[in-house]
Backbone bond lengths (Angstrom), bond angles and torsions (degrees), N, CA, C in turn:
res aa  C-N    CA-C-N  psi(-1)  N-CA   C-N-CA  omega(-1)  CA-C   N-CA-C  phi
1 M - - - 1.450 - - 1.532 108.76 -
2 K 1.342 116.47 128.39 1.458 121.26 -179.53 1.518 109.89 -85.37
3 R 1.309 114.24 145.28 1.457 119.54 176.46 1.526 108.85 -97.25
4 Q 1.279 115.20 149.88 1.452 120.77 178.85 1.535 109.21 -72.47
5 K 1.332 116.23 128.96 1.455 120.22 -177.02 1.524 112.85 -82.24
6 V 1.315 117.03 -27.90 1.451 120.67 -179.10 1.516 109.04 -86.27
7 R 1.304 116.32 130.75 1.463 120.93 179.11 1.526 109.60 -99.47
8 F 1.292 116.34 132.17 1.452 121.42 177.02 1.522 109.01 -106.92
9 H 1.313 114.98 146.13 1.456 121.26 179.54 1.520 109.48 -119.31
10 K 1.311 116.44 164.57 1.460 120.82 -178.26 1.528 111.83 -61.44
11 S 1.301 118.20 -31.21 1.463 120.64 -176.73 1.537 112.92 -83.59
12 D 1.333 118.70 -6.35 1.466 121.17 179.50 1.522 110.35 -68.01
13 K 1.333 114.69 142.55 1.460 120.38 179.73 1.514 109.48 -124.42
14 R 1.305 115.79 155.79 1.455 120.94 175.69 1.522 109.09 -75.07
15 P 1.331 116.90 155.73 1.464 118.73 177.83 1.522 110.88 -60.85
16 G 1.308 116.08 140.70 1.451 120.97 -177.71 1.510 112.69 -76.51
17 H 1.312 115.43 175.56 1.455 122.48 177.03 1.527 108.84 -66.95
18 L 1.313 117.75 147.89 1.459 121.46 -176.89 1.517 113.08 -65.93
19 G 1.311 117.31 -11.05 1.466 119.18 175.07 1.507 112.31 96.39
20 E 1.314 115.56 -124.56 1.448 121.49 -172.73 1.524 112.18 -68.07
21 Q 1.314 113.97 151.41 1.454 119.63 178.74 1.528 109.15 -86.69
22 L 1.306 116.27 139.41 1.458 120.82 -179.74 1.525 110.86 -72.82
23 S 1.313 115.39 146.26 1.458 121.08 172.61 1.525 107.24 -140.04
24 Y 1.302 115.96 159.08 1.445 121.73 -175.61 1.521 108.71 -128.15
25 E 1.331 115.89 141.15 1.460 120.24 179.82 1.526 109.45 -139.08
26 K 1.321 114.56 157.76 1.463 118.74 175.92 1.524 108.19 -106.66
27 K 1.332 114.62 148.58 1.452 120.31 -176.86 1.526 108.95 -142.17
28 M 1.325 115.87 139.18 1.453 120.76 177.87 1.522 108.72 -91.87
29 V 1.339 116.67 132.05 1.459 122.83 -179.72 1.515 108.62 -128.30
30 K 1.327 116.44 136.83 1.461 120.97 178.63 1.521 108.39 -109.75
31 K 1.339 115.72 121.34 1.460 122.11 176.16 1.521 107.66 -120.20
32 D 1.320 115.25 122.46 1.464 122.13 -173.49 1.533 108.34 55.34
33 K 1.331 117.22 -116.08 1.468 119.84 178.93 1.522 111.64 -109.70
34 N 1.321 117.11 10.35 1.465 121.35 -178.07 1.521 110.53 -105.51
35 I 1.320 115.14 148.57 1.466 121.40 176.82 1.516 108.03 -110.96
36 F 1.331 116.44 128.88 1.450 123.60 178.19 1.519 109.59 -123.13
37 W 1.324 115.43 154.51 1.459 122.37 175.44 1.525 107.99 -111.62
38 Q 1.334 116.24 139.08 1.458 121.79 179.93 1.516 109.92 -123.19
39 A 1.334 115.76 142.35 1.463 121.80 170.79 1.519 106.24 -100.01
40 I 1.335 116.58 122.21 1.460 121.90 -174.80 1.521 109.27 -119.15
41 E 1.338 114.79 134.02 1.458 121.85 178.29 1.527 108.93 -91.79
42 Q 1.315 116.07 129.23 1.462 120.65 178.25 1.515 109.13 -113.29
43 P 1.279 124.65 142.10 1.455 129.80 11.49 1.525 113.91 -90.61
44 T 1.339 120.10 2.25 1.463 120.65 -177.53 1.517 112.90 -74.02
45 G 1.333 118.36 -26.90 1.458 122.02 179.60 1.519 113.60 77.37
46 T 1.319 117.79 16.51 1.458 122.61 -179.11 1.523 110.68 -76.34
47 I 1.330 116.26 134.43 1.466 121.03 174.81 1.521 107.10 -84.87
48 I 1.323 115.99 114.12 1.461 120.66 -176.40 1.519 110.86 -78.99
49 I 1.322 115.83 -49.21 1.459 120.13 -177.60 1.522 108.83 -152.84
50 Q 1.314 115.20 152.90 1.455 122.07 176.17 1.515 107.83 -128.18
51 S 1.334 116.12 134.62 1.455 119.84 -176.97 1.523 110.31 -145.41
52 F 1.318 114.85 156.52 1.459 121.31 175.62 1.525 110.97 -76.24
53 F 1.346 116.72 -26.41 1.458 121.50 -175.66 1.524 111.48 -99.83
54 E 1.312 115.53 127.94 1.463 121.43 -179.52 1.524 111.70 -67.91
55 E 1.333 118.17 -32.61 1.462 121.76 -177.13 1.527 111.75 -63.34
56 D 1.340 117.11 -37.54 1.465 120.51 178.51 1.529 110.96 -62.81
57 I 1.309 116.22 -45.68 1.464 121.68 -178.96 1.520 110.18 -68.37
58 D 1.322 116.71 -40.65 1.460 121.34 -178.42 1.528 111.72 -61.85
59 S 1.328 116.79 -42.53 1.464 119.71 -179.78 1.533 111.21 -68.61
60 L 1.322 117.83 -37.93 1.467 120.95 177.95 1.525 111.37 -65.43
61 V 1.320 116.80 -45.18 1.467 121.18 -179.57 1.526 110.69 -63.57
62 K 1.318 116.85 -42.57 1.469 120.78 179.44 1.530 110.85 -62.81
63 F 1.333 117.40 -44.36 1.462 121.58 179.87 1.527 111.45 -63.99
64 Q 1.329 117.10 -46.51 1.470 120.30 -177.89 1.524 111.78 -66.87
65 N 1.331 118.53 -36.32 1.464 120.32 178.37 1.523 111.92 -68.82
66 E 1.324 117.64 -30.74 1.466 120.39 178.70 1.523 111.79 -77.48
67 N 1.339 118.06 -41.05 1.465 121.04 -171.35 1.527 115.07 -99.74
68 R 1.313 118.57 -32.71 1.463 123.76 179.73 1.530 112.19 47.23
69 Q 1.326 117.03 53.08 1.456 121.38 -174.70 1.519 113.43 -73.99
70 W 1.333 119.89 -15.19 1.465 122.18 178.88 1.521 111.68 -101.01
71 Q 1.324 118.52 9.29 1.470 122.59 -177.48 1.529 111.88 -59.93
72 R 1.310 118.12 -43.12 1.472 121.52 -177.56 1.519 112.49 -64.58
73 N 1.345 116.42 -30.65 1.463 120.52 -177.79 1.518 113.13 -87.18
74 G 1.311 117.19 -3.41 1.450 119.71 -178.63 1.516 113.35 83.12
75 G 1.317 117.62 14.60 1.458 121.87 178.80 1.515 111.53 126.97
76 I 1.308 114.67 170.69 1.455 120.60 179.66 1.527 108.76 -71.07
77 P 1.333 118.53 134.26 1.481 120.72 179.23 1.539 111.28 -60.79
78 N 1.327 115.33 149.36 1.468 120.47 -175.93 1.518 113.46 -62.36
79 F 1.325 118.40 -32.42 1.461 118.97 -177.68 1.531 112.58 -71.40
80 L 1.322 118.22 -12.28 1.468 121.09 175.53 1.527 112.59 -95.55
81 C 1.312 117.44 -5.00 1.470 121.86 -176.48 1.516 110.77 -100.77
82 D 1.340 115.40 161.05 1.467 121.59 172.87 1.517 108.80 -73.71
83 N 1.311 116.82 130.49 1.455 121.43 176.19 1.522 108.10 -97.93
84 I 1.318 115.51 81.19 1.461 122.19 -175.36 1.525 108.58 -100.81
85 K 1.290 115.61 128.24 1.467 119.86 177.89 1.506 109.50 -119.33
């Protein structure tokens, strides 16, 4: 029989709720003479994707707001997002 290696104490608590619920919005950005659309995750403010076409961003934002599949992780990981500066 194996013994548990991690010791728990009376003062230990379970991890709390992640807090705020994620939401996604689209935003129009003008760079030089071009117009781009961005999908932004709130409250983290991460830019998920940037596209020339509004329809692409609109469908992504609608899907993410309905399903919220990254809610448990606290948001979409940075390596899956556009790193736009």
